N, C-alpha and C positions, 0 to 999 in steps of 0.2 A: 909774875903777872904784870900786865901793863895796860895803859889806857887811862887818860885823865877824865874822860867823860863817862856818863853812864852807858852801859852796853846798848847797842842797837839790836833789837830782835825783830825779824820779819819772817813771814811765812811764804813759802814758794810752793803752791799746789801744782799737781800735774795737769796736763791738758784735760779740759772738761768734756769736749765733744757733745754738747747738749743737743738733744733732739726733741723729746717730749717729756712732760712732767712725770709720767709713770715709768720712765726708763730707769734701770738700776743705777746708771752713772749719775743721774740727777738726784736720786735718793741718797747715794753715797756722798755727793757733794754737799747736800743739805746737812747730813750728819757731821761731816768733817768741818764745815764752816761754823756750825753751831758750837762744836767743841773749841775751835779756834777762838771764837768770840767769848766763851765762858772760861776756858782754861788757859790758853796761851796769852791772849790779850796783847798782840804784838804792836810794834810801832806802825806797821803797815803790812798789807798783803799784796803780793805781786803775782798776777796770773800770767801763765806762760804762753798764752795764745791757743788757737783752736778752741776758743771758748764756745762758739756756736758751730755745729756740724755743717750746716748748709747756708749759714749767713742769712737766715730769714729774720724778719722782724720779730716773730714770736720767740725764736731762739735767743735773740739778743735781749728781749724783755725778760726771759727766764734768767739769763745771766745777770742782768742788773738787779733782779730781785734777790738772787743769791748773794750779791755783793753787799746788800744791806744787812746781812746777818751778822756782820762784824762792825763794831763801832769805830774802828780805826780807818784811816785812809786806805783805799784800794786802787791799784793800778792794773792795767792790762796791756798785753802785747797783741800784735796782729800775727795770726797763724795762717797757714794755707787754707784751712777750712773757713776761716773768718772772711776770706775774699772769694768764696765759692761762687763762680759765675759773676764776680763783682771785682775785677782787677783793680779798680780805683778805690776800693774800700769805702764806697759811698755809704752803705748801710752801717758799717763799723763806725765811721765818723759821726753818723747821725745818732747812733745809740750809745756809743762808748766815748768817742773823743778823738783827738789827734793820734796819728799812727806812730809818732816817735816823740821823745822829749827827755827831760832830765830834771832832777831835783836834788837838793842837798839836805843832809841831816847829820848833825854832830860829827863833823869832820870827814864825811863821806859824800861823794858825788855819785848818784845812781843814774845811769844812762840807759834809756830804753830805745832799742833800735827796731826798725821795721825792715826785716829781711825779705819781705814779700813785694818789693817794688818791681821785681821781675819774676817771671816763672821759669823754672820751679823755685828759684830763689835768687836774690840779688839786692844790691843797695845802689840807689841812684847817685849821681855825682853831687847833687846838692846836699843830700844826707851825708855822704862821705866827707865832704868838706866840713859840715856841721859837726860830725862825730870827731874829726881830728881836732877841731877848735875846742870842743867840750872837754876832751881828755887833757889837752895841753893847758887850758885855762884852769882846770881843776887841780892838776899837779902843781901849777905855778902858785895856786892859793894854798898849797899844802894839804889838799884833800886827797884821800884815797879814792880810787875809782872802782866801782862795781858795775858790771855790764849785764844787762838783761836783753835777751834776744830769743826768738822762737827756735831757730835752727841750731842744733847741737854740732859743734865742729868735728866730733868724733863719731857721728852716726854711721853705723855699718849699713851696707846695702845701697848707700846713696852718697854721692860726693858732696862735700861742703865746698861748692864752687859755683861761680856765676859772675855777672857784672858787678864790679865794685868789691868783690871778695879779696882780690889781691891788695887793694887799698886797706881793707879791714885787717888782713894779715900783717901788713907793714905797721899799722898803728899798734896792734896788740903785741907784736913781737919787739917793738922798739920803745914802748912805754911800759911802766909797771902797772899792770892791772891786778887788783886784789883778787877778783874772781869773775868768772863768766857763767851766768845761769841761763840754761836753755831748756826748751821743751821739745816738741816734735817727735822724738823717739818715745816709744811707749814703755821702754824699760828704763830703770834707774841706773846711773853710773856716775862716778867721780873720776876725772882724768887729770893727771899732772904731766904736762909736756916738758917739764924741766924749767919752765919759766912762769906759766900761768896755770891756774886751777879752773877747770870747767865742771859744772854740776848739772846733770840732767835728772829730773825727778820723774818717777814712774807715773804714767798717765792715769787719770781717774776714769776716763772713757776708754774701754778696752785695754786695761792694764796688762802688762806683760812681765812675767817673772815673779808675781806675787800680788797681794791685795793692793787696792787703790789707797792713796794717802797723800801726805804733804810733807815737805821738808821744813824744819825750823832752823833758822840761821841766826847765829849770834856773832856780832862784830864788836871789837873793842880794842883800839890800838893795833898791835900786831897779832892779837888773838882773833881767830876765825874758826868757828865750829859749825858743823851742820849735821843734823840727824833726822832720819825719816820716821814718821809715825803713821801707822796704817789704820784703816777704818775698823780693823779688828782689835786694836789695842785699847786698853782702858786703864783707869787708875792714874797715878802720878807719872809725869814725864820727866825723866832725869837725863841731864846732858853734861858731859865734861866739857868745860870751856877753856881750861888750861891745865896742862900743856897742850899744845897744838898737835893734832893727829899727824903722824909722819907723812901720810899721804898728801896732806895739805901744806907741807913744808917746801918752799922754793928758794929761800934765802937763809943765811946764817942766823938772822933774827928769829927764825921759826923753830930753832932747836934750843936745848938747854945746855948752858955751859957753866953755871954756878948755882949756889943755893937759890931756891925758888919756892913757889907755893902752888898747891893744887887748887883748882877752881872748878866748881860744879854749880849748875843752876837747876832748880827743881820747880816744876809747875804742879800744884796739887790743890784739889778742892777740899782736902781734909788736913787737919793739923799733923805735923811730922814730929816724931820724937828725936830724930837725929840722923846723921849721915856718917858713913865710914868709908875709908879708902885703903887700898893696899897696892904695893908695887911688886911686880913679878912674883905673885903667889906668896908674898911675905905675910907678916902679921897685919891684921886690920888695925887701923888707928882712926880715932874720931876726927871729924871735921867740925869747924866752928861755924855757927850761924852768923853770916855777915849781913843779914837783912835782905829784903826784896827777893827772896827765893834763892839767894846765893850762899854757897858754903865754901869755906876755905880751910887749908891746913898746910903744914910745912912739908917741903919736898927736899930731902937732903941729897942733892945732885952729886955732891963730892964723894958720896959713897957708891955711886953707880959707875959701872964700866962704860967705856965708849961703845956706842951702838944703840940698838933699839931696845926699849923696855916697855912693859905693859902696866898701865894704870887702870884699876877697876874701882868702881864705887857701888855702894848698895845702901838701901835704907836700913837704919839701925833696927835690929831685931828681926831681920829677914836674912834668908840665905841666897836669894836670887840676885845675880849681878844686874844692876840697873843700867850701867853703861861701861864701856871699855874702849880705850884707845891705845895704840902703839906710838910712843913718842921717842924722839931721838936725842941722844946725849953725846956731846964732844966738848970736853973742858977746854980745848984750844979755841973753840968758837968757829971752827972751819966746817963748811958744809957745801956740797954741790948736789943739786937735785938730779934725780934720775927719773926719766919718764916712766909712768906706771898708771894703771887704771884699777878700779875696784867697783863692782866685780867685772871680770872679763866677760865679754859678750861676743859670740861667734856667729850668731844668727838672730834674725828678728822677723816677726810676721808683719810688721808695720813700718812705715817710713813717712 
């Protein structure tokens, strides 16, 4: 395990598409954000855009009321619905704030882009120059870069193309970006293009592929974990934070090559008696309480063959698997990422 600072935890909800207070997506958003505020208590919440369905004053007021449900800082992106009949985003600016920006937190630079400066999508020259400067300055300072934008680069049924997108591609393909978080698509997916990780979270308004929900993200040094929680889930939320899921591995730093430790984080409103883990359906072994909801235990990598292995964790005294990841081992430390996505999506009703 690695990382000298305390882990960063943030929540990435799906697109809200708020219309009226009695709509099911508004009720779902209320339930989800209530839970985020009482259970997860993240460092911040970052909304993905399409916050208001028709960019009306009432819908933006609903959005701002929802944001107050969590005590932590909240940030928002501009989606295509947020500039409905308002290409200059005047209503968005009046109610929410600037359309792009950046902030730093414990060794990370979080950059928020406005991909709606052109229709159907695009980034203007001034923002492109700013984006390049922000990435280069952050990397020069030794910060890792996380990118937030409304449009998902791997959206099916619609091209990720437009003014300024060639500049976007040049920047993200020639600099090391820790992760790209996107909305717009109503289904959830994680994509590894062999260099960068892109995460799209299922929409809260008109979700596709399952119930509405939000993603919880944990960042700590070279560790990066993300897990989705739906409006139908209840009870403790358990997340393996180390080793890194193989889908999220893009460099040799993201695989295991020597003795290591299991890391898991648990959010629970009730006291826990313990945590257990196992490798590849082997014997369960106890994890140690490291405080602040974090649990750890030894991981004897030297006993594992080269390739992919499975780590599972569960609450002590239960049979249900609380979380599972497939991690990669090569004791030579060599690794080349191969493009892949999870889950695969061949069709969508929305874009």
